C-alpha positions as CSV (number, residue, x, y, z in Angstrom):
1,M,-30.8,13.7,68.0
2,T,-33.7,11.5,68.8
3,L,-36.1,14.0,67.1
4,Y,-34.1,13.8,63.9
5,L,-34.1,10.1,64.0
6,L,-37.9,10.0,64.5
7,I,-38.3,12.4,61.5
8,A,-36.1,10.3,59.4
9,L,-37.9,7.1,60.4
10,A,-41.2,8.8,59.5
11,L,-40.0,9.8,56.1
12,V,-38.8,6.4,55.4
13,A,-42.0,4.8,56.5
14,T,-44.0,7.3,54.5
15,S,-42.0,6.7,51.3
16,S,-42.0,3.0,51.7
17,F,-45.8,2.6,50.9
18,V,-47.4,3.5,47.5
19,T,-51.0,3.6,46.6
20,V,-52.0,2.6,43.1
21,Q,-55.5,3.5,41.8
22,Q,-57.9,1.0,40.4
23,G,-57.5,0.6,36.6
24,T,-53.9,1.6,36.9
25,V,-50.5,-0.2,37.3
26,A,-47.3,1.4,38.3
27,V,-43.9,0.7,36.7
28,V,-41.0,0.5,39.2
29,T,-37.4,1.1,38.2
30,I,-34.1,0.9,40.2
31,F,-31.6,3.4,39.0
32,G,-33.4,3.6,35.7
33,K,-33.7,-0.1,35.1
34,Y,-37.1,-1.9,35.1
35,Q,-37.6,-3.8,38.3
36,R,-41.2,-4.7,38.7
37,M,-44.8,-3.4,38.5
38,M,-47.3,-2.6,41.2
39,R,-51.0,-3.5,41.0
40,P,-53.9,-1.4,42.4
41,G,-54.0,-1.0,46.2
42,L,-51.4,-0.3,48.9
43,N,-47.8,-1.5,47.8
44,F,-44.5,-1.5,49.6
45,R,-41.3,-0.2,47.9
46,I,-37.7,0.2,49.0
47,P,-37.4,3.9,50.0
48,F,-35.1,6.2,47.9
49,I,-34.1,3.2,45.7
50,E,-37.2,2.0,43.9
51,Q,-38.8,4.8,41.9
52,I,-42.2,5.0,40.2
53,F,-41.2,5.4,36.5
54,K,-44.8,5.7,35.0
55,R,-48.3,4.8,35.9
56,I,-50.1,3.0,33.0
57,S,-53.8,3.1,32.8
58,T,-55.6,-0.1,31.8
59,Q,-58.7,1.6,31.1
60,N,-60.2,2.5,27.6
61,K,-58.9,5.8,26.0
62,S,-60.3,7.7,23.2
63,V,-59.2,10.5,20.9
64,E,-61.0,12.3,18.1
65,I,-59.1,13.5,15.1
66,E,-59.9,15.4,11.9
67,F,-57.9,15.1,8.7
68,Q,-58.4,14.8,4.9
69,A,-57.5,12.3,2.2
70,I,-57.3,12.4,-1.6
71,T,-59.1,9.9,-3.7
72,Q,-57.9,8.2,-6.8
73,D,-59.6,10.8,-9.0
74,Q,-58.1,13.7,-7.0
75,A,-61.1,14.6,-4.7
76,N,-60.5,15.9,-1.2
77,V,-62.4,13.9,1.4
78,H,-62.7,15.2,5.1
79,F,-62.8,12.7,7.9
80,K,-63.7,13.1,11.6
81,T,-62.7,9.9,13.3
82,L,-63.0,8.6,16.9
83,I,-60.3,6.2,18.0
84,I,-60.9,4.0,21.1
85,F,-57.9,2.0,22.3
86,A,-56.4,0.5,25.5
87,V,-53.5,-1.5,26.9
88,M,-53.9,-5.1,25.7
89,D,-53.8,-6.6,29.2
90,D,-52.1,-6.0,32.6
91,S,-49.4,-8.6,32.1
92,E,-45.9,-7.6,33.0
93,E,-44.6,-8.0,29.4
94,T,-47.4,-5.9,28.0
95,V,-46.9,-3.1,30.7
96,K,-43.3,-3.0,29.8
97,R,-43.9,-2.5,26.1
98,A,-46.5,0.2,26.9
99,S,-44.1,2.0,29.3
100,F,-40.8,2.0,27.4
101,K,-41.7,2.1,23.6
102,F,-42.2,5.8,23.6
103,I,-40.5,8.7,25.4
104,N,-43.8,10.0,26.7
105,D,-47.5,9.8,26.1
106,A,-47.5,12.7,23.7
107,N,-45.3,10.9,21.4
108,F,-47.3,7.8,21.6
109,M,-50.5,9.7,20.9
110,Q,-48.9,11.4,17.8
111,S,-47.7,8.2,16.5
112,L,-51.1,6.6,16.9
113,I,-52.9,9.5,15.2
114,R,-50.5,9.6,12.3
115,T,-50.7,5.8,11.8
116,V,-54.5,5.9,11.7
117,E,-54.4,8.9,9.2
118,G,-51.8,7.1,7.0
119,S,-53.9,3.9,6.9
120,V,-57.0,5.8,5.9
121,R,-55.3,7.8,3.3
122,G,-53.6,4.8,1.8
123,Y,-57.0,3.0,1.4
124,V,-58.9,6.2,0.0
125,A,-56.2,6.7,-2.5
126,T,-57.1,3.4,-4.2
127,Q,-60.8,4.4,-4.4
128,K,-62.9,6.9,-6.4
129,Q,-64.7,9.8,-4.9
130,A,-68.2,8.5,-5.9
131,D,-67.6,5.2,-4.0
132,I,-66.3,6.6,-0.8
133,L,-69.5,7.1,1.1
134,G,-70.5,3.4,0.5
135,L,-67.2,2.1,1.7
136,R,-67.2,3.4,5.4
137,R,-67.3,-0.2,6.8
138,D,-64.5,-1.3,4.4
139,I,-62.3,1.6,5.4
140,V,-62.7,0.7,9.1
141,H,-62.0,-2.9,8.6
142,D,-58.9,-2.2,6.6
143,V,-57.5,0.3,9.0
144,K,-58.2,-1.9,12.0
145,E,-56.5,-4.9,10.3
146,Q,-53.3,-2.8,9.7
147,L,-53.3,-1.1,13.2
148,D,-53.8,-4.3,15.2
149,H,-50.2,-5.5,14.4
150,V,-48.7,-2.1,15.0
151,L,-50.4,-1.4,18.2
152,E,-49.7,-4.9,19.6
153,D,-46.0,-4.2,19.3
154,W,-46.6,-1.0,21.4
155,G,-48.5,-3.0,24.1
156,Y,-51.9,-1.6,23.0
157,H,-54.9,-2.7,20.9
158,L,-57.5,-0.9,18.9
159,I,-61.0,-1.3,20.4
160,D,-63.0,0.6,17.8
161,L,-62.5,3.1,15.0
162,Q,-65.5,5.2,14.1
163,L,-65.8,7.4,11.0
164,N,-68.3,9.8,12.4
165,D,-68.2,12.2,9.5
166,I,-67.2,11.9,5.8
167,S,-67.5,15.1,3.8
168,F,-66.2,16.6,0.6
169,D,-65.3,20.1,-0.6
170,E,-68.2,22.4,-1.2
171,E,-67.8,22.3,-4.9
172,I,-67.8,18.5,-5.0
173,T,-70.9,18.4,-2.7
174,R,-72.8,20.6,-5.1
175,S,-71.8,18.6,-8.1
176,M,-72.8,15.3,-6.3
177,A,-76.1,16.9,-5.5
178,K,-76.6,17.7,-9.2
179,V,-75.8,14.2,-10.1
180,V,-78.3,12.7,-7.7
181,A,-80.9,15.1,-8.9
182,S,-80.3,14.4,-12.5
183,N,-80.4,10.7,-11.8
184,N,-83.7,11.1,-9.9
185,L,-85.1,13.0,-12.9
186,K,-83.9,10.4,-15.2
187,A,-85.4,7.6,-13.2
188,A,-88.7,9.6,-13.0
189,A,-88.7,10.0,-16.7
190,E,-88.0,6.4,-17.4
191,N,-90.8,5.4,-15.0
192,E,-93.2,7.9,-16.5
193,G,-92.2,6.5,-20.0
194,Q,-92.8,3.0,-18.9
195,A,-96.2,3.9,-17.4
196,L,-97.2,5.7,-20.6
197,L,-96.1,2.7,-22.6
198,I,-98.1,0.3,-20.5
199,T,-101.1,2.6,-20.7
200,K,-101.0,2.9,-24.5
201,T,-100.3,-0.9,-24.8
202,K,-103.3,-1.7,-22.6
203,A,-105.4,0.7,-24.6
204,A,-104.3,-0.8,-27.9
205,E,-105.0,-4.2,-26.5
206,A,-108.4,-3.2,-25.4
207,E,-109.2,-1.6,-28.8
208,G,-107.9,-4.6,-30.5
209,N,-110.1,-6.8,-28.4
210,A,-113.1,-4.6,-29.1
211,I,-112.6,-4.7,-32.8
212,R,-112.2,-8.4,-32.7
213,I,-115.2,-8.9,-30.7
214,S,-117.2,-6.6,-33.0
215,A,-115.9,-8.4,-36.1
216,E,-116.8,-11.7,-34.6
217,A,-120.3,-10.3,-33.8
218,E,-120.7,-9.0,-37.3
219,K,-119.6,-12.2,-38.8
220,V,-122.1,-14.2,-36.7
221,A,-124.9,-11.6,-37.6
222,A,-123.9,-11.9,-41.4
223,Q,-124.1,-15.7,-41.1
224,L,-127.5,-15.4,-39.4
225,R,-128.7,-12.9,-42.0
226,G,-127.6,-15.2,-44.8
227,Q,-129.2,-18.2,-43.2
228,G,-132.4,-16.2,-42.8
229,V,-132.4,-15.1,-46.5
230,A,-131.6,-18.7,-47.6
231,L,-134.5,-20.1,-45.4
232,F,-136.7,-17.4,-46.8
233,R,-135.9,-18.2,-50.4
234,Q,-136.3,-21.9,-49.7
235,E,-139.8,-21.3,-48.1
236,V,-140.7,-19.1,-51.1
237,A,-139.5,-21.6,-53.6
238,R,-141.3,-24.4,-51.7
239,G,-144.5,-22.3,-51.5
240,M,-144.3,-21.5,-55.2
241,A,-143.7,-25.1,-56.1
242,D,-146.7,-26.2,-54.0
243,A,-149.0,-23.5,-55.5
244,A,-147.8,-24.4,-59.0
245,K,-148.5,-28.0,-58.5
246,E,-152.0,-27.3,-57.1
247,M,-152.7,-25.0,-60.0
248,E,-151.4,-27.8,-62.4
249,D,-153.7,-30.3,-60.7
250,A,-156.6,-28.0,-61.0
251,K,-155.8,-27.6,-64.8
252,L,-155.0,-24.0,-64.3
253,D,-152.2,-21.9,-66.1
254,S,-149.3,-21.3,-63.7
255,S,-148.7,-17.9,-65.2
256,I,-151.6,-16.7,-63.2
257,L,-149.5,-17.4,-60.1
258,L,-146.8,-15.3,-61.6
259,F,-149.2,-12.5,-62.4
260,T,-150.4,-12.5,-58.8
261,M,-146.9,-12.3,-57.5
262,W,-146.2,-9.4,-59.9
263,T,-149.3,-7.5,-58.8
264,E,-148.4,-8.2,-55.1
265,A,-144.9,-7.0,-55.6
266,I,-146.1,-3.7,-57.2
267,K,-148.6,-3.3,-54.3
268,N,-145.8,-3.8,-51.7
269,F,-143.5,-1.3,-53.5
270,A,-146.3,1.3,-53.3
271,T,-147.1,0.7,-49.6
272,E,-143.6,0.1,-48.2
273,S,-141.5,2.4,-50.3
274,K,-141.6,5.3,-47.8
275,G,-141.0,7.9,-50.4
276,N,-138.3,6.1,-52.5
277,V,-138.9,6.3,-56.2
278,I,-138.9,2.9,-58.1
279,F,-139.4,3.0,-61.9
280,L,-141.6,0.1,-63.3
281,D,-142.8,-0.4,-66.8
282,G,-146.5,-0.7,-66.2
283,S,-147.5,-1.1,-69.9
284,T,-149.0,-4.2,-71.4
285,E,-145.7,-4.9,-73.3
286,G,-143.7,-4.3,-70.1
287,M,-145.9,-6.7,-68.1
288,D,-145.7,-9.3,-70.9
289,K,-141.9,-9.1,-71.0
290,T,-141.7,-9.4,-67.2
291,M,-144.0,-12.4,-67.2
292,K,-142.0,-14.1,-69.9
293,Q,-138.8,-13.6,-67.8
294,M,-140.4,-14.8,-64.7
295,M,-141.7,-18.0,-66.5
296,A,-138.3,-18.6,-67.9
297,M,-136.9,-18.4,-64.4
298,Q,-139.5,-20.7,-63.1
299,A,-138.8,-23.2,-65.9
300,A,-135.1,-23.1,-65.1
301,T,-136.0,-23.7,-61.4
302,M,-138.1,-26.6,-62.3
303,K,-135.4,-28.2,-64.3
304,K,-133.0,-27.9,-61.3
């Protein structure tokens, strides 16, 4: 009898103490009704009356899921997503919600996954396929904003949502690659055209500048030539006037001067012609006619 009593006391003593691991809280019930919770360490319980209903981990949990969504323009998008979540805190109210909202952990995990998938699909359905890759951050923000309220009611909160991979059907991927390639070719052609336009414009500007500079130089040269000819004529006229005056003072006929200029001109034609043919009337009548013309010109010059 004493032996049975000792065994019973040992069983009672053994079942009276419960160890709860760090990062975990234990939910205690009495006859199925919530009673209290036990924190990490060694805890006492009423043997055979208080039962450990569930152990809730307060540590972070993660799950990776893969699913697909359809965009506004009917393109299939494949997602590989990592969800990181945890119990909001270790307060009694939060632990109660995390313990009793779902029948078991499998149902909770299924609900979490389906909620994430539904949120992502709902957002993707409003976007076009070409914009999805650039909306990664917006998708995460929208999903987290929706999930925070739902998970809070379950006693959990979403720590992070990572869209690790976003891909499309093979046919769509090929078409997107073609679009990118064609856009690159278009950009290259536009750049090449702009470069060619700039080159031709600069060449035209350079040619125009060269023509303008050449024209300015020719203009200046012509002016200088004209001034030289004018100065030459002035000097010739001044020299002829002086010579004519001296001959007049010496009581000599000025036609002698004209005759001398005529013979000097014929001599210059002969020595400087370099093979060119110049026809002159060398007869006495021709010389007389030329002399009269030159004297008439001189008389007109003197009047002026």
